[in-house]
C-alpha positions, 0 to 999 in steps of 0.5 A, spaced: 500 500 500 503 506 497 502 512 502 505 519 503 509 520 509 504 523 513 500 517 513 505 513 514 506 516 521 499 515 523 499 508 521 505 507 524 502 510 531 496 505 530 501 499 529 504 501 536 497 502 539 498 509 541 492 512 544 494 520 544 498 524 541 499 531 545 501 537 540 501 543 537 501 545 529 505 549 525 507 549 518 512 544 518 508 538 520 501 540 517 501 534 512 501 530 518 496 534 522 492 533 515 493 526 516 490 526 523 484 529 520 482 523 516 482 518 521 479 517 528 483 511 532 489 516 534 486 522 538 490 528 538 490 533 544 491 540 542 495 543 548 497 551 548 504 551 549 509 545 546 512 544 553 505 543 556 505 537 550 511 534 553 509 534 560 502 531 558 505 526 555 510 525 560 504 524 565 501 519 561 507 515 561 509 515 568 501 513 570 501 508 565 507 505 563 506 506 556 510 511 552 508 518 551 507 521 544 508 528 542 508 532 535 511 539 535 513 543 529 520 546 527 524 551 530 520 554 536 516 548 536 522 544 537 525 548 542 519 549 546 519 542 547 526 541 550 525 543 557 519 537 557 524 532 553 530 534 558 525 532 564 523 526 561 530 524 560 532 525 567 527 521 570 528 515 565 521 516 562 519 513 555 517 518 550 517 519 543 517 526 540 516 528 533 519 534 531 517 537 524 523 540 520 524 544 514 524 541 507 531 537 506 534 542 501 533 548 506 536 544 511 543 548 513 540 555 510 537 558 516 530 557 513 524 560 516 523 556 523 529 552 522 533 549 528 538 543 528 533 539 532 537 533 533 543 537 535 539 541 540 536 535 543 542 530 543 544 531 550 537 530 553 535 524 549 536 517 549 537 517 542 534 521 536 533 520 528 533 525 522 529 522 517 532 522 510 528 518 506 520 517 506 522 509 505 525 509 512 519 512 516 516 506 518 523 503 520 525 509 524 518 509 528 519 502 530 526 503 532 524 509 536 518 506 540 523 500 541 529 504 544 524 509 548 521 503 552 526 498 553 532 497 558 533 504 561 527 508 558 527 515 556 525 520 550 527 519 543 526 525 538 524 523 531 526 529 526 522 529 520 523 534 514 516 537 511 518 534 504 518 527 506 511 527 509 509 529 502 513 524 499 510 517 497 512 510 498 510 503 500 508 502 507 510 496 511 510 496 518 516 492 521 513 486 526 519 487 530 526 490 530 533 488 532 539 493 533 546 491 532 548 497 537 543 496 542 541 490 546 539 492 553 541 486 558 535 483 561 538 477 566 542 478 572 548 474 573 546 468 577 553 468 580 553 475 582 546 474 585 548 468 589 554 473 592 549 478 594 544 474 597 550 471 602 552 478 603 545 480 605 544 474 610 550 476 613 548 483 615 547 486 622 544 493 620 541 492 613 538 497 609 534 497 602 534 503 598 530 503 592 528 508 586 524 510 580 527 504 577 523 499 581 516 503 578 519 503 571 521 496 571 514 494 574 517 490 580 513 493 586 510 486 587 517 482 587 520 488 591 515 487 596 516 480 597 523 481 597 523 486 603 518 482 607 521 475 606 527 478 609 524 483 614 529 489 613 528 496 613 526 500 606 526 507 604 524 510 597 527 516 593 522 521 591 522 518 584 521 511 588 515 513 592 509 508 592 514 502 590 513 499 597 507 501 601 508 507 605 503 504 610 507 498 612 511 498 618 518 496 615 517 503 611 522 508 614 519 514 609 523 517 604 530 519 604 535 524 602 535 532 603 528 532 605 527 525 608 525 522 614 530 522 620 530 515 621 531 513 614 537 517 613 540 515 620 539 508 618 542 509 611 548 512 614 549 507 619 547 501 615 553 495 614 549 492 608 546 497 603 541 494 597 540 499 592 535 497 587 533 501 581 536 507 584 542 512 581 545 515 588 543 522 586 546 528 590 539 529 593 539 522 596 547 521 598 549 528 601 556 529 601 559 523 598 565 522 602 560 521 608 555 517 605 554 510 608 561 510 611 561 502 614 556 499 608 558 494 603 553 496 597 550 491 592 547 495 586 541 492 582 540 496 575 538 495 568 543 501 566 550 499 567 552 506 566 549 508 573 553 503 577 559 506 580 558 512 577 557 516 583 558 511 589 563 505 588 559 499 589 561 492 592 557 487 588 554 490 581 548 486 578 546 489 571 539 487 569 531 488 569 529 489 576 523 485 576 527 479 573 533 480 578 528 480 584 525 474 582 532 471 582 533 473 589 527 471 591 528 464 588 535 464 591 533 466 598 528 460 598 533 455 596 537 457 602 537 454 609 541 460 612 536 466 614 537 473 617 541 474 623 535 475 628 538 477 634 542 483 630 536 485 626 532 485 633 537 490 635 537 494 629 530 495 629 530 497 636 535 503 634 530 505 628 524 505 633 528 510 637 530 514 631 522 514 629 520 516 636 523 523 634 517 524 630 521 528 625 515 530 621 511 534 626 509 541 625 505 546 629 497 545 629 495 551 633 498 557 629 491 559 627 494 559 620 493 554 614 499 549 614 501 546 608 502 539 611 495 539 614 492 540 607 496 534 604 494 530 610 487 532 609 487 530 602 490 523 603 485 522 608 479 524 604 482 520 598 484 514 602 491 515 599 488 512 592 488 519 588 493 520 582 497 526 585 502 530 580 506 536 583 510 542 581 517 543 584 518 546 591 516 546 598 509 543 596 513 537 592 517 535 598 511 536 603 507 532 598 512 526 598 512 527 606 505 527 608 501 523 602 503 516 603 503 512 597 501 505 597 501 504 590 506 505 584 505 510 578 500 514 583 506 519 584 507 524 578 513 529 579 519 532 576 525 529 580 531 529 576 530 536 573 526 539 578 521 543 572 516 548 575 510 548 570 510 540 570 504 539 575 498 541 571 500 538 564 502 532 567 495 531 570 492 532 564 496 526 561 494 522 567 486 524 567 486 522 559 489 515 561 484 514 567 478 518 566 474 515 572 480 516 577 481 522 581 487 526 579 490 532 583 495 537 582 499 540 588 502 546 586 505 553 588 503 560 586 509 561 582 510 554 579 502 554 576 504 560 572 509 557 568 504 553 564 497 556 566 495 557 559 493 549 559 487 551 563 484 552 556 486 545 554 483 542 560 476 546 558 477 544 551 477 536 553 473 536 559 479 534 564 476 534 571 483 535 575 483 538 582 488 543 583 491 545 590 495 551 590 499 552 596 499 559 596 505 562 600 506 568 596 513 566 595 518 562 591 517 557 597 524 553 597 528 559 594 525 563 600 527 557 605 534 557 602 535 564 603 533 564 610 538 558 612 544 560 608 543 567 605 542 571 612 535 572 610 536 576 604 530 574 600 532 577 593 527 576 588 523 570 592 517 574 593 511 574 588 509 581 588 503 581 583 499 575 584 493 574 580 486 572 583 487 565 582 479 564 583 477 569 578 482 566 573 480 559 573 473 562 572 475 566 566 477 559 563 470 556 565 472 552 571 470 552 578 475 556 583 475 556 591 479 560 596 481 557 603 484 562 608 482 558 615 484 551 617 477 550 619 475 551 612 480 546 609 476 539 609 470 542 607 473 545 601 477 539 599 471 535 600 467 540 595 472 540 590 473 532 590 465 531 589 465 535 583 466 529 578 465 533 572 469 539 573 476 542 574 476 545 581 482 550 582 483 551 590 487 557 592 489 555 599 493 561 602 498 558 607 503 560 612 508 564 609 514 562 614 513 554 614 519 550 612 520 543 609 524 539 615 528 535 616 533 538 611 540 536 609 544 542 608 549 542 601 555 539 603 553 535 609 552 528 610 545 524 611 546 524 619 547 532 619 540 534 618 536 540 620 530 538 624 527 544 626 
């Protein structure tokens, strides 16, 4: 069957089972948009800014495990998408981003809306392609989806010149693809696994440290069995929350810069550290010279480049996390040896002493709305079952600390890049994927304005997300750092010209609710969540002076926390 290149793109998306494409039209991709209009299987979601498209596709991918798909035009369309591509790259999120390009004969001529999309995006993608022949479109698309979703996932950019979308050729979509230069490891080395199990069972102060790789690798059931089989304490990174149920007694909370006292102290004093699907990010390790000084380290990861990149490990294991943990559980079941019960009891007694510090306590009686209280009430009303997106800053950390995630893929946030503006468009992607679920975006008055135009997209497609703006009239995390480390010189952290968010939401055709008093919080949340068909924007004025605790200052170790 002979088709033009634009129709080949659409037919290839159908073959991949793509449900939604998030995008914004422009001259270089008009042939593809015309092809969209001739079919109904692949739905296009028109955003109001290309960054919103990438974040929406990203949120869809994080919530479903399926690749998000984006279509933008050349030049500014492609450059507007770079922040969202980098966001997905830092958090290993599978995405395929199609960028339009000027016709081939104009490439390199500084043509209208021409940029080198391949060159610009190369540092922030897993891979990218420039299509140079219409006959290659189907094969390149197959490769793009394969690369994006296998091994350590990530975004892939496909740059398509306009003249190629008008050229014709026979369409045959490959059933499978093999790439000589790309063969991700799946199975862990059984010898290394047996060595690791022996070390794990010899531990006196063990600690399990898991990251987003557990969620991306669909390994939560295997992790839960592994941890409960051993009875060892476990912590999650910001990206790993929900991989292990937060309400289980073995869970010590999140670790790192704003992690719990008990999680950070247990990390610091452990003698065997089992790192699973985590990359030893600087916000987790603190000062590398002080990190886990007495621990032998086992590291399981699908990406060999991540192992011993930041922290030298003793037993590396490369492979898909779910399969490796299955092997671990099998080896554990076959061993006659069991964990050191006496040492473990002593270790848990120490952990319980750290827990008694109650590091997440806060003042309930100030008369002001405390952001922690808002999130606790949200958790209580939703039974912890909502999909929760966030922007970046204090509100993100409070959500991570106080909304206990018991399931994977419910916590959707920008961890590695820390992208303000992520929350609302990501919530759009989640809501489209799960139209009957409760989707909440927790944001701040600074972050929400980065992509606030997507309120229009939400109106067009009837997306009833709930936006909770914890409005402290500051760039809160910037203000906190200025208070701690810059002698309270609050340079440009005060937001001095805020809109009336309730009226702004209403101007887009949505519902707005204002919260000023602690007594109003629960009723307002219940009201918002009961409006199943409406987007509701809750503008919640919170205590301007509230800080996120605990906090590890830059350059400090995990045992050097500021608690109040």
